[in-house]
C-alpha positions in Angstrom: -121.3 108.2 163.5 -122.6 111.7 164.1 -119.4 113.6 164.5 -118.9 116.6 162.3 -116.8 116.4 159.2 -114.1 118.9 158.5 -115.5 122.5 158.4 -119.1 121.6 159.2 -121.2 122.4 162.3 -124.5 121.2 163.8 -127.5 123.6 163.7 -131.0 123.4 165.0 -134.0 123.3 162.7 -137.5 124.1 163.8 -140.2 122.0 162.0 -143.7 123.0 161.2 -146.3 121.9 163.8 -146.5 118.0 163.8 -144.4 117.7 160.7 -141.1 116.5 162.2 -141.2 113.2 160.4 -142.1 114.8 157.1 -139.1 117.2 157.5 -136.8 114.3 158.3 -137.8 112.4 155.2 -137.5 115.4 152.9 -134.1 116.4 154.3 -132.8 112.8 153.9 -134.0 112.8 150.3 -131.8 115.9 149.7 -128.8 114.1 151.3 -128.5 116.3 154.4 -127.1 114.8 157.6 -129.7 115.1 160.3 -130.1 113.8 163.9 -133.3 113.5 165.8 -132.7 112.2 169.3 -135.4 109.9 170.5 -136.5 108.3 173.8 -138.6 105.3 174.5 -141.9 106.4 176.0 -144.0 103.9 178.0 -147.8 104.4 178.2 -150.8 102.4 179.3 -153.2 101.8 176.4 -156.3 99.8 177.3 -154.6 98.8 180.6 -151.6 97.3 178.8 -148.1 98.9 178.7 -146.9 100.0 175.3 -143.6 101.5 174.2 -143.1 103.9 171.5 -140.2 106.1 170.2 -140.8 109.8 170.6 -138.6 112.8 169.8 -136.7 114.2 172.7 -137.3 117.7 171.3 -140.6 117.6 169.5 -140.7 120.1 166.6 -136.9 120.3 166.2 -134.1 118.5 164.3 -130.4 118.8 164.3 -128.7 119.2 160.9 -125.0 119.2 159.9 -124.0 121.8 157.4 -120.8 123.4 156.2 -120.4 126.8 154.5 -120.2 125.0 151.1 -123.5 123.2 151.6 -126.7 124.4 149.9 -128.6 126.3 152.6 -131.2 127.8 150.3 -133.3 124.6 149.8 -133.8 124.3 153.6 -136.3 127.2 153.5 -138.5 125.5 151.0 -138.2 121.9 152.3 -141.6 120.6 153.3 -142.0 120.2 157.0 -139.1 122.7 157.8 -140.1 126.0 159.3 -136.7 127.7 159.9 -133.1 127.5 161.1 -133.0 128.6 164.8 -130.8 131.7 165.1 -129.5 133.9 167.8 -128.0 137.4 167.3 -128.8 137.5 163.5 -127.1 134.2 162.7 -127.7 130.5 162.8 -127.1 129.0 166.3 -124.2 126.5 166.2 -124.8 123.4 168.4 -121.4 122.1 169.8 -120.3 118.6 168.6 -120.0 117.4 172.2 -123.7 118.2 172.8 -124.7 116.1 169.8 -122.4 113.3 170.9 -123.8 113.4 174.5 -127.4 113.2 173.1 -126.4 110.3 170.8 -125.0 108.3 173.7 -127.9 109.0 176.0 -130.8 108.6 173.7 -132.3 105.5 172.0 -130.0 103.6 169.7 -131.4 100.6 167.8 -130.6 97.4 169.5 -127.6 95.5 168.2 -129.5 92.2 168.3 -131.6 91.4 165.3 -134.5 89.0 165.1 -132.3 86.6 163.1 -129.9 86.4 166.1 -132.0 85.0 169.0 -130.7 84.4 172.5 -129.5 80.9 173.3 -130.4 79.1 176.6 -127.5 79.6 179.0 -126.3 82.8 177.4 -125.3 85.7 179.7 -127.5 88.8 179.3 -127.5 92.2 181.0 -130.5 94.1 182.1 -130.2 97.6 180.6 -133.2 99.4 182.1 -135.3 99.5 185.2 -134.5 98.9 188.8 -132.3 95.9 188.0 -130.3 97.6 185.3 -126.7 96.6 185.0 -127.3 93.1 186.6 -126.4 90.1 184.5 -128.4 86.9 184.3 -128.7 83.7 182.4 -131.2 83.4 179.5 -133.7 80.6 180.2 -136.5 81.1 177.6 -138.6 83.4 175.5 -142.1 84.3 176.9 -143.9 85.2 173.8 -142.5 87.8 171.4 -141.9 90.6 173.9 -140.5 89.1 177.2 -137.8 86.7 178.3 -137.2 84.6 181.4 -133.7 85.0 182.9 -132.0 83.5 186.0 -130.5 86.2 188.3 -128.2 85.5 191.2 -129.2 88.4 193.5 -129.1 88.7 197.3 -127.5 85.3 197.7 -130.4 83.6 195.9 -131.4 82.5 192.5 -134.5 84.4 191.0 -136.4 83.6 187.8 -137.2 87.1 186.5 -139.4 88.1 183.5 -137.9 91.0 181.6 -139.2 92.9 178.6 -137.1 92.0 175.5 -136.3 95.7 175.0 -134.7 95.9 178.5 -132.0 93.3 177.9 -128.9 93.1 175.8 -125.8 91.0 175.4 -123.1 92.5 177.7 -120.6 94.6 175.8 -117.7 92.3 176.6 -119.6 89.4 174.8 -120.3 91.3 171.6 
């Protein structure tokens, strides 16, 4: 969980141009606690929709530090440009802002490839115009889509949904 530990705060780091990932890797190697909120971006590539994870704030990372932590190595960490500051001091990002971003941005799916859906299992659509509706899993359609049965507008509908847009309802986990 990304809540702060006793006596620590969240700060904002600016990365060098196009070196966000490099900064993340190097900070993690130094055992810093970092957070990079990401969103799923959909684009058409060669006429086909593709999804990718992209940083919500390109060029910036959040880092959790206390007064006892070593701040000096941050200046020489590859990929890191500086700690963002206001009024001659590092800008503290409130914990509730971090928590809000964590709940609103991409979280890896709970379902793993080793835990496939079973026919007849109840699933919930998590994104798109049908989000929050529940349906019955019928079958996989390749590796990226599923067929579910929705009871909607007093009718049964067979709906194809991207695998990334469905999940087991929270009360079933």
